[in-house]
C-alpha positions as CSV (number, residue, x, y, z in Angstrom):
1,M,35.9,4.4,23.3
2,D,32.8,4.7,25.5
3,Q,31.0,6.3,22.5
4,E,31.9,3.3,20.3
5,K,30.6,0.9,23.0
6,K,27.4,2.8,23.2
7,K,27.0,2.7,19.4
8,Y,27.7,-1.0,19.4
9,R,25.1,-1.7,22.2
10,T,22.5,0.4,20.4
11,G,23.1,-1.5,17.2
12,L,22.9,-4.8,19.0
13,F,19.6,-3.8,20.6
14,C,18.2,-2.7,17.3
15,S,19.2,-5.9,15.5
16,L,17.8,-8.1,18.2
17,S,14.6,-6.1,18.4
18,C,14.2,-6.4,14.6
19,S,14.8,-10.2,14.7
20,V,12.4,-10.7,17.5
21,L,9.7,-8.7,15.8
22,W,10.2,-10.6,12.5
23,G,10.3,-13.9,14.5
24,V,6.9,-13.4,16.1
25,L,5.1,-12.2,12.9
26,P,3.5,-15.6,12.3
27,I,1.3,-14.9,15.4
28,Y,0.3,-11.5,13.9
29,W,-0.6,-13.0,10.5
30,Q,-2.6,-15.8,12.0
31,A,-4.5,-13.4,14.2
32,L,-6.0,-12.0,11.0
33,R,-7.8,-15.3,10.1
34,P,-10.3,-15.8,8.5
35,I,-9.3,-12.8,6.3
36,E,-7.9,-14.2,3.0
37,S,-4.1,-14.1,2.5
38,S,-4.6,-12.4,-0.8
39,V,-6.6,-9.6,0.9
40,I,-3.8,-9.2,3.5
41,I,-1.2,-9.0,0.8
42,F,-2.9,-6.2,-1.2
43,Y,-3.5,-4.2,2.0
44,R,0.2,-4.7,2.9
45,I,1.4,-3.5,-0.5
46,F,-0.7,-0.3,-0.4
47,L,-0.2,0.5,3.3
48,V,3.6,0.0,3.3
49,G,3.8,2.4,0.4
50,V,1.7,5.0,2.3
51,V,3.7,4.7,5.5
52,C,7.0,4.8,3.7
53,F,5.9,7.9,1.6
54,F,5.0,10.0,4.7
55,A,8.0,8.9,6.6
56,A,10.3,9.7,3.7
57,L,8.6,13.0,3.2
58,K,9.2,13.9,6.8
59,I,12.9,12.8,6.9
60,F,14.1,13.6,3.3
61,G,11.7,16.0,1.7
62,M,10.0,15.8,-1.7
63,E,13.0,16.9,-3.7
64,E,15.3,14.2,-2.2
65,I,12.6,11.6,-2.8
66,K,12.4,12.5,-6.5
67,K,16.2,12.8,-7.2
68,P,17.1,9.0,-7.3
69,L,14.2,8.4,-9.7
70,R,15.8,10.6,-12.3
71,V,18.7,8.2,-12.8
72,P,18.3,6.4,-16.2
73,G,16.9,2.9,-15.7
74,A,16.3,3.4,-12.0
75,K,12.5,3.1,-12.2
76,L,12.6,-0.3,-14.0
77,K,15.2,-1.6,-11.4
78,Y,13.0,-0.5,-8.5
79,F,9.9,-2.0,-10.1
80,I,11.6,-5.4,-10.6
81,A,12.9,-5.3,-7.0
82,G,9.4,-4.4,-5.8
83,V,7.8,-7.3,-7.7
84,L,10.4,-9.7,-6.2
85,I,10.0,-8.5,-2.6
86,T,6.2,-8.5,-2.9
87,A,6.4,-12.1,-4.2
88,N,8.6,-12.9,-1.2
89,W,6.1,-11.3,1.2
90,S,3.1,-13.0,-0.5
91,I,4.6,-16.5,-0.3
92,Y,5.4,-15.9,3.4
93,I,2.0,-14.6,4.4
94,W,0.2,-17.3,2.4
95,A,2.4,-20.0,3.9
96,V,2.0,-18.8,7.5
97,N,-1.8,-18.7,7.1
98,A,-1.8,-22.1,5.4
99,D,0.0,-23.6,8.4
100,H,3.5,-23.9,6.8
101,V,5.4,-21.8,9.3
102,I,8.1,-24.5,9.6
103,Q,8.8,-24.6,5.9
104,T,9.1,-20.8,5.9
105,C,11.9,-21.2,8.5
106,I,13.7,-23.6,6.2
107,G,13.5,-20.9,3.5
108,Y,14.9,-18.2,5.7
109,Y,17.7,-20.4,7.0
110,I,18.9,-21.2,3.5
111,E,18.3,-17.7,2.2
112,P,21.7,-16.2,3.4
113,L,23.5,-19.2,1.7
114,M,21.5,-18.6,-1.5
115,V,22.5,-14.9,-1.4
116,C,26.1,-16.0,-1.0
117,V,25.9,-18.3,-4.1
118,F,24.4,-15.5,-6.2
119,G,27.3,-13.3,-5.1
120,I,29.8,-15.9,-6.3
121,I,28.0,-16.5,-9.6
122,F,27.0,-12.9,-10.6
123,F,29.5,-10.7,-8.8
124,R,32.6,-13.0,-8.8
125,E,32.8,-12.9,-5.1
126,K,35.4,-15.3,-3.6
127,L,34.3,-18.9,-3.0
128,T,35.8,-19.7,0.4
129,R,35.9,-23.2,1.9
130,H,33.4,-22.4,4.6
131,K,30.9,-21.0,2.1
132,L,31.2,-24.1,0.0
133,V,30.8,-26.4,3.0
134,A,27.8,-24.4,4.3
135,F,26.1,-24.4,0.9
136,L,26.6,-28.2,0.5
137,L,25.2,-28.9,3.9
138,A,22.2,-26.7,3.2
139,C,21.6,-28.7,0.0
140,I,21.8,-31.9,1.9
141,G,19.2,-30.6,4.4
142,V,16.8,-29.8,1.5
143,V,17.5,-33.2,-0.1
144,I,16.6,-34.9,3.2
145,I,13.2,-33.2,3.1
146,L,12.8,-33.9,-0.6
147,V,13.4,-37.7,-0.1
148,H,11.3,-37.8,3.1
149,F,8.2,-36.1,1.8
150,M,8.7,-37.0,-1.8
151,E,8.0,-33.4,-2.8
152,V,10.0,-30.3,-3.6
153,P,9.8,-27.7,-0.7
154,F,8.5,-25.0,-3.0
155,I,7.7,-22.6,-0.2
156,A,11.2,-22.7,1.2
157,L,12.9,-22.5,-2.2
158,G,10.6,-19.8,-3.3
159,L,11.3,-17.6,-0.3
160,A,15.1,-18.2,-0.6
161,L,15.2,-17.6,-4.4
162,T,13.0,-14.5,-4.5
163,F,15.0,-12.9,-1.8
164,A,18.4,-13.9,-3.3
165,I,17.5,-12.3,-6.7
166,Y,16.1,-9.3,-4.8
167,A,19.4,-9.0,-2.9
168,A,21.4,-9.2,-6.1
169,I,19.4,-6.3,-7.6
170,K,19.7,-4.3,-4.3
171,K,23.5,-4.7,-4.4
172,S,23.6,-2.1,-7.2
173,I,21.3,0.3,-5.3
174,E,22.9,2.5,-2.7
175,L,20.0,4.1,-0.9
176,P,18.6,4.5,2.6
177,A,16.4,1.6,3.5
178,L,13.3,3.8,3.8
179,L,13.6,5.3,0.3
180,S,14.4,2.0,-1.2
181,L,11.3,0.4,0.2
182,L,9.2,3.4,-0.9
183,Y,10.4,3.0,-4.5
184,E,9.8,-0.7,-4.4
185,T,6.2,-0.3,-3.4
186,M,5.1,3.0,-5.0
187,F,4.7,1.4,-8.5
188,L,2.5,-1.4,-7.1
189,S,0.6,0.6,-4.4
190,P,-2.0,2.3,-6.8
191,A,-2.9,-1.1,-8.3
192,A,-3.1,-2.6,-4.8
193,L,-5.5,0.2,-3.8
194,V,-7.8,-0.5,-6.7
195,V,-7.9,-4.2,-5.8
196,V,-8.6,-3.4,-2.2
197,I,-11.5,-1.0,-3.1
198,Y,-12.9,-3.7,-5.5
199,L,-12.7,-6.4,-2.8
200,E,-14.4,-4.3,-0.2
201,A,-17.1,-3.1,-2.5
202,T,-18.0,-6.7,-3.5
203,G,-17.9,-8.0,0.1
204,K,-14.8,-10.1,-0.5
205,G,-12.5,-7.9,1.5
206,A,-11.5,-7.7,5.1
207,L,-14.6,-5.8,6.2
208,G,-16.9,-8.6,5.0
209,T,-14.9,-11.5,6.6
210,G,-13.0,-10.2,9.6
211,E,-13.9,-8.8,13.1
212,P,-13.5,-5.1,13.8
213,Y,-10.3,-5.7,15.9
214,Q,-8.9,-7.7,13.0
215,Y,-9.5,-4.8,10.6
216,V,-7.6,-2.5,13.0
217,L,-4.7,-5.0,13.1
218,L,-4.8,-5.1,9.3
219,L,-4.5,-1.3,9.1
220,M,-1.4,-1.5,11.1
221,V,0.4,-3.7,8.6
222,G,2.3,-0.7,7.1
223,F,3.9,0.0,10.5
224,V,4.4,-3.7,11.2
225,T,6.5,-3.9,8.0
226,A,8.3,-0.5,8.4
227,V,9.3,-0.6,12.1
228,P,11.5,-3.8,11.8
229,L,13.0,-2.4,8.6
230,G,13.9,0.8,10.4
231,L,15.5,-1.1,13.2
232,F,17.5,-3.2,10.8
233,A,18.7,-0.1,8.9
234,A,19.8,1.5,12.2
235,A,21.6,-1.7,13.3
236,A,23.4,-1.9,9.9
237,N,25.1,1.4,10.6
238,K,26.3,0.5,14.1
239,I,27.5,-3.1,14.2
240,P,29.6,-5.3,11.8
241,M,27.8,-7.0,8.9
242,V,28.9,-10.4,10.2
243,T,27.3,-9.8,13.6
244,L,24.2,-8.5,11.8
245,G,24.0,-11.5,9.6
246,I,24.4,-14.0,12.4
247,L,21.7,-12.2,14.5
248,E,19.3,-12.6,11.5
249,Y,19.1,-16.3,12.4
250,V,17.3,-15.4,15.6
251,S,14.2,-14.6,13.5
252,P,13.5,-18.0,11.9
253,S,14.5,-19.7,15.1
254,I,11.8,-17.9,17.0
255,S,9.3,-18.7,14.2
256,L,10.3,-22.4,14.3
257,V,9.6,-22.6,18.1
258,I,6.3,-20.8,17.5
259,G,5.4,-23.2,14.6
260,I,6.2,-26.3,16.7
261,F,4.9,-25.4,20.2
262,L,2.3,-22.7,19.7
263,L,0.8,-23.5,16.3
264,K,1.3,-27.3,16.8
265,E,2.6,-27.9,13.2
266,P,3.8,-31.5,12.7
267,F,7.6,-31.8,13.2
268,D,9.1,-35.3,13.1
269,M,12.7,-36.6,13.5
270,I,13.5,-36.5,9.8
271,Q,12.6,-32.8,9.7
272,F,14.7,-32.3,12.8
273,L,17.6,-34.0,11.1
274,S,17.2,-31.7,8.1
275,F,17.2,-28.7,10.3
276,A,20.3,-30.0,12.2
277,V,22.2,-30.4,8.9
278,I,21.2,-26.8,7.9
279,W,22.1,-25.5,11.4
280,I,25.6,-27.1,11.1
281,G,26.0,-25.4,7.7
282,L,25.0,-22.0,9.2
283,A,27.4,-22.5,12.1
284,V,30.3,-23.2,9.6
285,F,29.2,-20.2,7.5
286,S,29.0,-17.8,10.5
287,L,32.3,-19.0,12.0
288,G,34.0,-18.6,8.7
289,E,32.6,-15.1,8.1
290,Y,33.6,-14.1,11.6
291,R,37.2,-15.3,11.1
292,E,37.4,-13.5,7.7
293,S,36.1,-10.2,9.2
294,K,38.8,-10.5,11.9
295,R,41.4,-11.1,9.3
């Protein structure tokens, strides 16, 4: 019993640590200004691949790394997953550095509900009452923003959709998180390295636009990506998925506070109303999932 409690506490700590790190990332990305978002994205693709490769080599060995790639159709699946998660990262980094942190929060709030809808459509998962109510409330929240600003929240929807499709592909892949991320970046890393070399050689890269300390921060981007992922993977093995899912909402909540109070992004009552409707939907979703897990 004591061992189970210790395991649960460790999982809880890992999950909260992961959410806090993801939540404060807008500060990290904005600290890299005036380095272009596109430069940061290419560095991230390459360095995540490098960090994951050496970590996987240490933990699994070369033979275990090669084995999953021999499965027919696996390489194409990993490549598509890599393109999708890279698109998700790219939208996020660009949005943060373009002062759209609050809209990224909307995207990450509706993302679990979008994943849920994809599960119902493509995997014939059960449509429960709480899932339907939560999804409808999320839609109402997005419509409020749509009517208020008279424009589609492309950033929020782009983040939610790319991650939902990515999650649908990942559902058919049973691999440790580290190996999975390695395969998703290994096909894009060589191209990213070529682009990085070209940008630096032509003076358009990080060395030509950023300060020395910013370049050091940029070189840490592989670890900044891999560490929260490792914490998330550790948490997934130690606490219930419902608990893990609910704790994920800590991340966009921290980012929202940072966007409003630290980065001083505009946030009016209509936006607050939209968030309130989405939060109610998330509360219904979380409570329903908790009751189902107990049942």
